[in-house]
Backbone as ProteinMPNN parsed JSONL, in Angstrom:
{"seq_chain_A": "MYTMEELESYVKQCRRCRLCEKRTNVVFGEGVVNTPLMFVGEAPGADEDRLGRPFVGKAGQLLDKALNALDFDRNRNFYIANICKCRPENNRTPAEDEAEACLPYLRYQVSIIRPKIIVCLGATAAKYIIDRDARITAIRGTWYERKGYSLIATFHPAALLRDESKKRLMWQDLKMVKAKYDEIINN", "coords_chain_A": {"N_chain_A": [[170.139, 30.793, 188.236], [172.164, 30.08, 191.079], [175.62, 29.827, 191.378], [176.872, 27.27, 194.395], [178.202, 28.661, 196.081], [177.18, 31.118, 195.708], [174.501, 30.758, 196.885], [174.861, 29.874, 198.936], [176.377, 32.229, 200.562], [174.256, 34.342, 200.843], [172.385, 32.912, 202.049], [173.584, 32.612, 204.621], [173.064, 35.849, 205.087], [170.165, 35.56, 205.739], [167.544, 36.067, 207.617], [164.475, 35.273, 207.651], [163.485, 33.814, 209.72], [162.527, 33.371, 213.336], [164.877, 32.074, 214.176], [167.465, 33.058, 213.406], [167.99, 35.067, 215.098], [169.569, 34.415, 217.696], [172.016, 33.02, 216.618], [175.148, 31.89, 216.107], [176.454, 31.184, 213.923], [175.374, 30.979, 210.321], [174.766, 27.479, 209.618], [175.507, 25.921, 206.541], [176.213, 23.791, 204.754], [178.535, 20.468, 203.746], [180.317, 19.455, 201.792], [180.805, 17.372, 198.528], [180.35, 19.146, 195.528], [179.584, 18.136, 193.031], [177.815, 15.611, 193.572], [176.107, 11.916, 193.38], [175.183, 11.467, 196.108], [173.775, 12.953, 198.763], [173.48, 13.518, 202.319], [170.795, 14.484, 204.906], [170.273, 16.499, 207.436], [168.326, 17.497, 210.543], [168.928, 19.97, 212.04], [171.563, 22.471, 212.95], [173.556, 21.815, 215.879], [174.746, 22.219, 219.082], [177.721, 22.525, 218.73], [177.848, 22.858, 215.452], [176.927, 25.032, 215.34], [178.235, 26.939, 216.533], [180.608, 25.949, 214.829], [180.471, 26.469, 212.577], [179.853, 24.478, 210.597], [178.413, 21.492, 209.967], [177.357, 18.386, 211.617], [179.671, 17.971, 212.928], [179.5, 17.442, 216.033], [179.485, 15.013, 218.37], [177.504, 13.204, 217.386], [177.7, 13.998, 215.079], [180.068, 12.371, 214.609], [179.996, 10.275, 215.305], [178.468, 9.544, 213.023], [179.93, 10.383, 210.804], [182.365, 8.292, 211.741], [180.626, 5.959, 210.799], [180.563, 6.041, 208.179], [182.407, 6.139, 206.667], [183.76, 4.055, 207.501], [182.142, 2.977, 205.337], [183.379, 3.494, 203.447], [182.657, 6.538, 202.585], [183.185, 10.034, 202.173], [183.229, 13.186, 203.52], [184.301, 14.968, 201.881], [184.956, 14.109, 199.729], [183.079, 12.203, 199.067], [180.07, 12.669, 198.961], [177.745, 14.971, 199.957], [175.916, 17.145, 202.723], [173.672, 18.815, 204.779], [171.775, 20.409, 206.25], [168.091, 20.906, 207.494], [167.283, 22.884, 208.703], [169.13, 25.676, 208.363], [169.657, 27.043, 210.971], [170.46, 27.258, 214.502], [168.094, 25.775, 216.422], [166.952, 26.712, 219.603], [168.253, 25.144, 223.085], [168.474, 22.321, 221.46], [166.377, 22.175, 220.25], [163.414, 20.395, 218.401], [162.938, 21.723, 214.865], [160.531, 23.559, 214.597], [157.587, 24.538, 212.465], [156.974, 26.991, 210.489], [159.859, 27.301, 210.967], [161.121, 25.009, 209.681], [159.857, 25.338, 207.204], [160.54, 28.111, 206.381], [163.884, 27.468, 205.572], [163.261, 25.732, 203.806], [163.325, 26.168, 201.487], [165.832, 27.034, 200.34], [167.475, 24.504, 200.814], [166.222, 22.998, 198.983], [166.991, 24.515, 196.958], [169.886, 23.947, 196.861], [169.613, 21.207, 196.598], [169.2, 21.016, 193.567], [170.864, 21.835, 192.663], [173.069, 20.658, 193.306], [172.393, 18.225, 192.414], [171.699, 15.197, 193.335], [171.749, 11.543, 193.57], [170.754, 10.033, 195.666], [169.229, 10.66, 198.3], [169.616, 11.017, 201.895], [167.629, 10.945, 204.007], [168.066, 12.268, 207.51], [166.838, 11.217, 210.521], [163.427, 12.192, 211.914], [162.969, 14.593, 211.312], [163.944, 15.332, 208.979], [163.293, 13.539, 207.161], [160.632, 14.232, 207.505], [159.616, 16.453, 205.993], [160.927, 15.608, 203.41], [160.605, 12.937, 202.828], [157.18, 12.234, 203.411], [155.339, 13.917, 205.251], [153.499, 12.848, 206.869], [155.249, 11.005, 208.215], [156.376, 7.531, 210.305], [159.504, 7.371, 211.545], [160.414, 5.367, 212.452], [158.929, 3.191, 211.047], [159.364, 4.137, 208.488], [162.004, 3.872, 207.934], [165.215, 2.657, 206.412], [163.44, 1.944, 204.089], [163.135, 1.944, 200.389], [162.728, 5.158, 198.664], [160.957, 6.22, 195.571], [161.183, 9.316, 194.234], [160.404, 12.626, 191.723], [162.897, 11.569, 190.585], [164.653, 11.088, 192.285], [165.943, 8.768, 194.593], [165.048, 7.931, 197.259], [166.057, 7.871, 200.967], [165.666, 6.9, 204.661], [166.848, 6.793, 207.727], [167.865, 6.269, 210.706], [168.668, 9.264, 212.668], [171.949, 10.577, 213.628], [172.355, 11.284, 216.74], [170.249, 10.048, 217.847], [171.294, 7.54, 217.884], [172.864, 7.778, 220.021], [171.292, 8.029, 222.456], [169.871, 5.863, 221.957], [171.364, 2.901, 221.683], [170.964, -0.313, 220.967], [169.749, 1.046, 218.604], [171.787, 1.196, 216.336], [172.933, -0.777, 214.287], [170.391, -1.089, 213.214], [170.96, 1.403, 211.866], [173.19, 0.996, 209.987], [172.518, -1.332, 208.783], [170.757, 0.27, 207.33], [172.347, 2.006, 205.903], [174.462, 0.088, 204.839], [172.971, -0.306, 202.479], [172.11, 2.247, 201.373], [174.98, 2.224, 200.391], [175.259, 0.394, 198.708], [173.467, 1.423, 196.812], [174.474, 3.487, 196.069], [177.549, 2.571, 195.039], [176.233, 0.767, 192.733], [175.09, 2.865, 190.66], [177.275, 4.658, 190.695], [178.719, 3.21, 188.948], [178.021, 2.143, 187.016]], "CA_chain_A": [[170.607, 30.19, 188.994], [172.891, 30.907, 192.14], [176.309, 28.749, 192.435], [176.649, 27.005, 195.471], [178.795, 30.174, 196.826], [176.395, 32.454, 195.951], [173.757, 30.672, 197.843], [175.415, 30.335, 201.206], [176.552, 33.757, 201.1], [172.266, 34.73, 200.488], [171.507, 32.267, 203.283], [174.055, 33.986, 205.708], [172.095, 36.729, 205.069], [169.218, 35.028, 206.116], [166.322, 36.636, 208.69], [163.528, 34.628, 207.229], [162.315, 33.387, 210.684], [163.591, 33.429, 214.153], [166.366, 30.769, 214.344], [168.479, 34.121, 212.785], [168.126, 35.81, 216.572], [170.416, 33.755, 218.822], [172.714, 32.077, 216.091], [176.498, 32.355, 216.125], [176.662, 30.71, 212.482], [174.675, 29.96, 209.696], [175.278, 25.884, 209.134], [175.038, 25.88, 205.33], [176.449, 22.47, 204.789], [179.54, 21.006, 203.162], [180.722, 19.031, 200.755], [181.568, 17.71, 197.124], [179.442, 19.692, 195.002], [178.827, 17.567, 192.156], [177.593, 14.18, 193.775], [174.856, 11.382, 193.44], [175.297, 11.222, 197.608], [173.288, 13.966, 199.822], [172.608, 13.366, 203.503], [170.24, 16.001, 205.193], [170.066, 16.109, 208.991], [167.675, 18.363, 211.08], [169.228, 21.576, 212.61], [172.297, 22.593, 213.604], [173.406, 21.933, 217.36], [175.625, 22.801, 219.644], [178.671, 22.47, 218.015], [177.333, 22.661, 214.778], [176.44, 26.534, 215.835], [180.131, 27.744, 216.74], [182.281, 25.946, 213.962], [179.596, 26.967, 211.442], [179.454, 23.022, 209.929], [177.295, 20.644, 209.927], [177.631, 17.159, 211.853], [180.935, 17.955, 214.048], [179.15, 17.259, 217.309], [179.037, 13.635, 219.064], [176.649, 12.707, 216.744], [178.231, 13.427, 213.662], [181.376, 11.731, 215.129], [179.523, 8.442, 215.16], [178.019, 9.138, 211.598], [181.796, 10.002, 210.011], [182.806, 6.916, 211.739], [179.963, 4.791, 210.312], [180.261, 6.52, 206.219], [183.897, 6.063, 207.008], [183.393, 1.963, 207.314], [182.094, 2.708, 203.912], [184.524, 4.317, 202.665], [182.43, 7.629, 202.332], [183.756, 10.929, 202.382], [182.482, 14.434, 202.653], [185.406, 15.732, 201.381], [185.593, 12.725, 198.42], [181.985, 11.358, 198.067], [179.146, 13.239, 199.045], [177.194, 16.63, 200.277], [175.592, 16.949, 203.96], [173.474, 20.027, 205.088], [170.022, 20.332, 207.418], [166.789, 21.881, 207.053], [167.054, 23.965, 209.106], [170.519, 25.835, 208.75], [170.137, 28.022, 212.463], [170.218, 26.136, 215.401], [166.869, 26.124, 217.619], [167.462, 26.647, 221.054], [167.902, 24.01, 223.384], [168.223, 21.374, 220.266], [164.762, 21.59, 220.076], [163.054, 20.256, 216.645], [162.478, 23.073, 214.199], [159.052, 24.298, 214.554], [157.01, 24.269, 211.374], [157.603, 27.961, 209.922], [161.401, 27.34, 210.836], [161.859, 24.347, 208.47], [159.466, 25.728, 205.696], [161.736, 29.073, 205.458], [164.418, 26.559, 204.969], [163.174, 24.479, 203.057], [163.951, 27.041, 199.906], [167.366, 26.465, 200.077], [167.747, 23.082, 200.549], [165.696, 22.068, 197.589], [167.987, 25.313, 195.762], [170.989, 23.116, 196.845], [169.683, 19.508, 195.765], [169.529, 21.713, 191.786], [172.886, 22.545, 192.53], [174.576, 19.15, 193.862], [171.226, 17.115, 191.587], [172.35, 14.189, 194.042], [170.534, 10.439, 192.835], [170.636, 9.459, 196.469], [169.009, 11.586, 199.481], [169.848, 10.432, 202.797], [167.297, 11.649, 205.519], [168.749, 11.673, 208.611], [165.869, 11.645, 211.427], [162.767, 12.174, 211.433], [162.413, 15.434, 210.842], [164.04, 15.052, 207.897], [161.901, 12.394, 206.563], [158.826, 14.742, 207.786], [159.582, 17.133, 204.809], [161.527, 15.17, 202.102], [159.816, 11.938, 202.237], [156.415, 11.673, 203.501], [154.538, 14.418, 206.563], [152.882, 11.788, 208.566], [155.751, 9.137, 208.221], [157.542, 7.592, 211.48], [161.008, 6.912, 211.884], [160.366, 3.826, 212.519], [158.055, 3.045, 210.011], [159.749, 4.199, 207.334], [163.607, 3.972, 208.117], [165.267, 1.797, 205.683], [162.394, 1.496, 202.92], [163.071, 3.292, 199.156], [161.33, 5.999, 198.242], [161.658, 7.32, 194.184], [160.61, 10.718, 193.469], [161.04, 13.109, 191.141], [164.607, 11.153, 189.95], [165.616, 10.805, 193.368], [166.098, 7.795, 195.681], [165.106, 8.59, 198.68], [165.715, 6.645, 202.17], [165.171, 7.444, 205.953], [167.339, 6.188, 208.853], [167.687, 7.124, 212.079], [169.615, 10.16, 213.48], [172.935, 9.556, 214.733], [172.313, 11.271, 218.37], [169.649, 8.953, 218.555], [171.803, 6.559, 218.503], [173.959, 8.232, 221.316], [170.552, 7.591, 223.88], [169.799, 3.998, 221.976], [172.656, 1.907, 221.161], [170.125, -0.597, 219.633], [169.317, 1.512, 216.884], [172.773, 0.661, 215.546], [172.544, -2.322, 213.922], [169.301, -0.952, 212.222], [171.176, 2.155, 210.777], [174.293, 0.326, 209.839], [172.425, -2.21, 207.719], [170.461, 1.631, 206.304], [174.092, 3.103, 205.333], [174.904, -0.813, 203.736], [172.13, -0.384, 201.59], [173.098, 4.135, 200.596], [176.74, 1.887, 200.34], [175.062, -0.426, 198.014], [173.23, 1.968, 195.574], [175.499, 3.845, 195.649], [178.559, 2.055, 193.971], [175.674, 0.519, 191.233], [175.233, 4.994, 190.265], [178.547, 5.006, 190.392], [179.706, 2.206, 188.236], [176.71, 2.399, 185.909]], "C_chain_A": [[172.015, 30.774, 189.95], [174.366, 29.451, 191.691], [176.309, 28.025, 193.92], [176.876, 28.495, 196.331], [178.161, 31.023, 196.876], [175.336, 32.179, 197.03], [173.901, 30.413, 198.814], [176.139, 31.477, 201.355], [175.285, 34.358, 200.799], [172.477, 34.408, 201.188], [172.413, 32.719, 204.146], [173.323, 35.608, 205.913], [170.529, 36.827, 206.176], [168.735, 35.774, 207.737], [165.01, 35.965, 208.756], [162.849, 34.168, 208.394], [163.396, 33.273, 212.384], [164.131, 33.247, 214.518], [167.545, 31.99, 214.656], [168.844, 34.769, 214.068], [169.518, 35.199, 216.824], [171.461, 32.57, 217.696], [174.39, 32.452, 216.08], [176.997, 32.292, 214.59], [175.832, 30.077, 211.85], [175.501, 28.715, 208.785], [174.721, 25.772, 207.837], [175.092, 24.812, 204.723], [177.33, 22.231, 204.089], [179.84, 19.453, 202.081], [181.064, 18.495, 199.695], [179.924, 17.727, 196.626], [178.591, 18.781, 193.869], [178.912, 15.815, 192.461], [176.781, 13.361, 193.716], [174.449, 11.097, 194.635], [174.616, 12.236, 198.174], [173.241, 13.236, 200.957], [171.827, 14.94, 203.833], [169.551, 15.236, 206.731], [168.617, 16.93, 209.081], [167.749, 19.84, 211.744], [170.567, 20.869, 213.142], [172.546, 22.142, 215.149], [174.803, 22.874, 217.754], [177.57, 23.157, 219.263], [178.795, 23.065, 216.032], [177.282, 24.635, 214.165], [177.451, 26.999, 216.204], [181.121, 27.509, 216.077], [181.309, 26.222, 212.76], [179.613, 25.734, 210.324], [178.397, 22.551, 210.28], [177.608, 18.745, 210.826], [179.132, 17.094, 212.537], [180.873, 17.583, 215.134], [179.894, 15.231, 217.152], [178.432, 13.413, 217.561], [177.516, 12.495, 215.088], [179.803, 13.219, 213.674], [180.877, 10.721, 214.507], [179.203, 8.521, 213.923], [179.199, 9.19, 210.984], [182.225, 9.017, 210.388], [182.088, 6.076, 211.279], [180.213, 5.456, 208.74], [181.899, 6.09, 206.3], [184.021, 4.806, 206.23], [183.399, 1.957, 205.777], [182.387, 3.118, 202.778], [183.716, 5.333, 201.83], [182.967, 8.645, 202.89], [183.31, 12.538, 202.204], [183.486, 15.278, 202.178], [185.891, 15.042, 199.962], [184.557, 12.708, 197.796], [180.665, 12.23, 198.516], [179.274, 14.437, 200.428], [176.56, 16.267, 201.666], [175.278, 17.913, 204.303], [172.017, 19.261, 206.196], [169.223, 21.089, 207.005], [166.125, 22.67, 207.33], [168.983, 24.243, 209.419], [171.098, 27.114, 209.604], [169.622, 26.686, 213.376], [169.156, 26.801, 216.372], [167.931, 25.838, 218.922], [167.237, 25.181, 222.108], [167.923, 22.732, 222.131], [167.15, 20.307, 220.06], [164.863, 20.958, 218.724], [162.812, 21.274, 216.572], [161.123, 23.113, 214.345], [158.945, 24.81, 213.211], [157.89, 25.175, 210.541], [159.182, 27.902, 209.957], [161.28, 26.556, 209.367], [161.209, 25.356, 207.312], [160.042, 27.529, 205.478], [162.979, 28.981, 205.832], [164.135, 25.788, 204.169], [163.56, 24.631, 201.542], [165.282, 26.575, 199.958], [167.353, 25.469, 200.32], [167.266, 22.599, 199.174], [166.454, 23.558, 196.506], [169.604, 24.406, 195.951], [170.874, 21.958, 196.926], [169.805, 19.872, 194.462], [170.333, 21.396, 191.515], [173.64, 21.604, 192.905], [173.7, 18.265, 192.481], [171.852, 15.388, 192.431], [171.578, 12.799, 193.533], [169.829, 10.479, 193.871], [170.55, 10.044, 197.743], [168.626, 11.177, 200.698], [168.518, 11.048, 204.255], [168.139, 10.98, 207.295], [167.67, 12.119, 209.904], [164.303, 12.025, 211.136], [161.777, 13.083, 210.914], [162.874, 15.627, 209.41], [163.249, 14.667, 206.818], [160.749, 12.995, 206.608], [158.955, 15.234, 206.228], [160.235, 17.137, 203.639], [160.509, 13.936, 201.82], [158.313, 11.824, 202.62], [155.76, 12.83, 205.235], [154.181, 13.584, 206.923], [153.288, 10.495, 209.127], [156.382, 9.417, 209.663], [158.896, 6.787, 210.933], [161.038, 5.551, 211.77], [159.64, 2.603, 211.689], [158.572, 2.498, 208.731], [161.588, 3.824, 206.981], [164.361, 2.387, 206.98], [164.772, 1.201, 204.538], [162.586, 2.376, 201.104], [162.307, 3.813, 198.674], [161.572, 6.564, 196.828], [160.733, 8.09, 193.462], [161.27, 11.315, 192.586], [162.8, 12.847, 190.615], [165.293, 10.637, 190.719], [165.294, 9.354, 194.284], [166.24, 8.498, 197.04], [165.127, 7.71, 199.732], [166.363, 7.267, 203.472], [166.353, 6.156, 206.933], [167.362, 7.018, 209.932], [168.829, 8.308, 212.392], [170.868, 10.224, 213.926], [172.88, 9.897, 216.442], [171.237, 10.506, 218.583], [169.929, 7.613, 218.942], [172.785, 6.457, 220.013], [173.085, 7.536, 222.629], [170.038, 6.13, 223.637], [170.138, 3.2, 221.74], [172.142, 0.893, 220.004], [169.887, -0.252, 218.103], [170.975, 1.335, 215.973], [173.137, 0.157, 214.675], [171.825, -1.878, 212.806], [169.668, 0.456, 211.645], [172.415, 1.823, 210.111], [173.303, -0.508, 208.328], [171.206, -0.878, 206.432], [171.554, 2.228, 205.412], [174.103, 2.194, 204.321], [174.405, -0.775, 202.512], [172.062, 1.085, 200.366], [173.714, 2.905, 200.14], [175.977, 1.186, 197.888], [174.47, 0.078, 196.397], [173.666, 2.556, 195.328], [176.606, 3.784, 194.2], [177.367, 1.325, 192.846], [175.346, 1.987, 189.97], [176.481, 4.774, 189.373], [179.859, 3.925, 189.157], [178.914, 1.339, 186.724], [177.042, 3.156, 184.798]], "O_chain_A": [[172.738, 31.701, 189.586], [174.049, 28.262, 191.725], [175.423, 28.505, 194.628], [176.069, 29.174, 196.967], [178.229, 31.838, 197.795], [175.138, 32.985, 197.939], [173.104, 30.674, 199.715], [176.565, 31.68, 202.492], [175.617, 35.382, 200.202], [173.048, 35.279, 201.844], [171.837, 33.645, 204.717], [173.21, 36.235, 206.966], [170.062, 37.67, 206.942], [169.465, 35.935, 208.715], [164.387, 36.025, 209.816], [161.628, 34.057, 208.285], [164.617, 33.139, 212.471], [164.455, 33.948, 215.477], [168.293, 32.032, 215.634], [170.034, 35.057, 214.195], [170.491, 35.526, 216.146], [171.582, 31.392, 218.031], [174.612, 33.662, 216.028], [177.757, 33.122, 214.091], [175.381, 28.989, 212.208], [176.321, 28.76, 207.867], [173.513, 25.537, 207.781], [174.113, 24.567, 204.017], [177.631, 23.204, 203.397], [179.025, 18.532, 202.045], [182.082, 19.119, 199.398], [178.918, 17.07, 196.896], [177.366, 18.697, 193.787], [179.652, 14.99, 191.926], [175.876, 14.011, 194.239], [173.387, 10.476, 194.673], [175.502, 13.038, 197.877], [172.914, 12.072, 200.724], [172.055, 16.047, 203.344], [168.879, 14.253, 207.042], [167.872, 17.069, 208.111], [166.819, 20.63, 211.904], [170.826, 19.727, 213.522], [171.475, 22.116, 215.754], [175.508, 23.704, 217.179], [178.303, 24.046, 219.696], [179.806, 23.585, 215.56], [177.507, 25.192, 213.09], [177.245, 28.195, 215.996], [182.2, 28.096, 216.152], [181.949, 26.022, 211.728], [179.379, 26.056, 209.159], [177.498, 23.152, 210.868], [178.27, 18.002, 210.101], [179.659, 15.984, 212.602], [181.945, 17.267, 215.65], [180.46, 14.58, 216.274], [179.22, 13.524, 216.621], [177.798, 11.547, 214.355], [180.602, 13.775, 212.921], [181.196, 10.303, 213.394], [179.587, 7.518, 213.322], [179.654, 8.128, 210.559], [182.695, 8.382, 209.444], [182.715, 5.023, 211.168], [179.53, 4.688, 208.062], [182.156, 5.468, 205.27], [184.243, 4.524, 205.053], [184.169, 1.331, 205.049], [181.936, 3.137, 201.633], [183.827, 5.284, 200.605], [183.328, 8.507, 204.058], [183.088, 13.074, 201.118], [183.247, 16.485, 202.165], [186.882, 15.333, 199.293], [184.45, 12.958, 196.596], [180.236, 12.271, 197.363], [180.105, 14.711, 201.293], [176.605, 15.062, 201.915], [176.271, 18.631, 204.415], [171.607, 18.171, 206.596], [169.498, 21.96, 206.18], [165.084, 23.173, 206.908], [169.791, 23.626, 210.113], [172.077, 27.842, 209.439], [168.897, 25.709, 213.19], [169.222, 27.896, 216.931], [168.969, 25.219, 219.156], [166.329, 24.362, 221.969], [166.811, 22.203, 222.161], [166.923, 19.109, 219.891], [165.874, 20.898, 218.024], [162.501, 22.002, 217.515], [160.702, 22.039, 213.916], [159.88, 25.425, 212.697], [158.951, 24.853, 210.007], [159.794, 28.425, 209.025], [161.312, 27.097, 208.262], [161.933, 26.063, 206.611], [159.884, 28.069, 204.383], [163.509, 29.956, 206.365], [165.015, 25.018, 203.784], [163.922, 23.804, 200.705], [165.575, 25.501, 199.432], [166.773, 25.174, 199.275], [167.927, 21.89, 198.416], [166.344, 23.455, 195.284], [170.349, 24.354, 194.972], [171.864, 21.333, 197.308], [170.572, 19.116, 193.866], [170.742, 20.811, 190.512], [174.866, 21.694, 192.845], [174.388, 17.713, 191.622], [172.448, 14.583, 191.716], [170.541, 13.117, 192.951], [168.636, 10.774, 193.797], [171.572, 10.059, 198.428], [167.432, 10.923, 200.854], [168.892, 11.503, 205.336], [168.502, 9.935, 207.834], [167.673, 13.297, 210.261], [164.027, 12.147, 209.943], [160.654, 12.948, 210.427], [162.051, 16.134, 208.647], [162.724, 15.277, 205.887], [159.804, 12.568, 205.945], [158.485, 14.548, 205.32], [160.306, 18.101, 202.877], [159.757, 13.894, 200.847], [157.926, 10.941, 201.855], [155.856, 12.24, 206.311], [154.922, 13.353, 207.879], [152.777, 9.587, 209.782], [156.747, 10.469, 210.187], [159.08, 5.874, 210.129], [161.679, 4.822, 211.013], [159.837, 1.39, 211.766], [158.493, 1.429, 208.126], [162.121, 3.59, 205.896], [163.849, 1.267, 206.985], [165.3, 0.245, 203.971], [162.013, 3.447, 200.905], [161.269, 3.334, 198.219], [162.43, 7.446, 196.795], [159.911, 7.851, 192.577], [162.437, 11.003, 192.346], [163.646, 13.704, 190.363], [166.265, 9.925, 190.468], [164.111, 9.114, 194.524], [167.053, 9.219, 197.619], [164.36, 6.749, 199.671], [167.36, 7.987, 203.437], [166.492, 4.954, 206.707], [166.977, 8.182, 210.046], [169.996, 7.94, 212.264], [170.864, 9.731, 215.054], [173.236, 9.081, 217.293], [171.183, 10.162, 219.764], [169.394, 6.83, 219.727], [173.197, 5.537, 220.72], [173.58, 6.839, 223.515], [169.799, 5.32, 224.533], [169.31, 2.337, 221.45], [172.441, 0.904, 218.81], [169.848, -0.847, 217.025], [170.904, 1.426, 214.747], [173.943, 0.836, 214.039], [172.22, -2.056, 211.654], [168.801, 0.898, 210.891], [172.721, 2.809, 209.441], [173.469, -0.227, 207.141], [170.955, -1.051, 205.239], [171.424, 2.831, 204.346], [173.915, 2.564, 203.162], [175.061, -1.094, 201.52], [172.0, 1.079, 199.136], [172.972, 2.315, 199.355], [176.176, 1.447, 196.702], [174.725, -0.417, 195.298], [173.648, 2.698, 194.105], [176.651, 4.357, 193.111], [177.89, 1.418, 191.735], [175.407, 1.949, 188.741], [176.713, 4.719, 188.165], [181.041, 3.944, 188.814], [179.172, 0.453, 185.908], [176.192, 3.404, 183.942]]}, "name": "protein", "num_of_chains": 1, "seq": "MYTMEELESYVKQCRRCRLCEKRTNVVFGEGVVNTPLMFVGEAPGADEDRLGRPFVGKAGQLLDKALNALDFDRNRNFYIANICKCRPENNRTPAEDEAEACLPYLRYQVSIIRPKIIVCLGATAAKYIIDRDARITAIRGTWYERKGYSLIATFHPAALLRDESKKRLMWQDLKMVKAKYDEIINN"}
């Protein structure tokens, strides 16, 4: 069993798919390791690749603003990562083989963190965590219980930058996450 630091060191050497060829940095994930709450997105964007940190661009700043309003902070009470640890060129959706190459790393992160709640940010995360055939508009805001985890999907914050009408729905989803989180930490 790796520690999170050992796993990160290992993943930074990864060459399991073609995404490694053009990356600047592996974007492993960050936050609190022993937490009941984990957020999972799709893959790093340009800002994330440059800085080696997840969700630091415009979409990440929007997400942080919403999470901070609910008293969530990645340095205090959640962990955030992506399905893929390297940036697909032009921010395209990761190909199936790219996601499959990285999924063991995400599973290992989950086994170390042992969250009670996993929030899928967007369709790609929902596809690989909740249901391969799911459509984000159909499953967002619905809880799924699997292998001891409470899973929920919501829109990726980048989708809100393109369509502001989704902000209200994402806010509703995040309030549901907050309620479940409060229930877990208060029991």
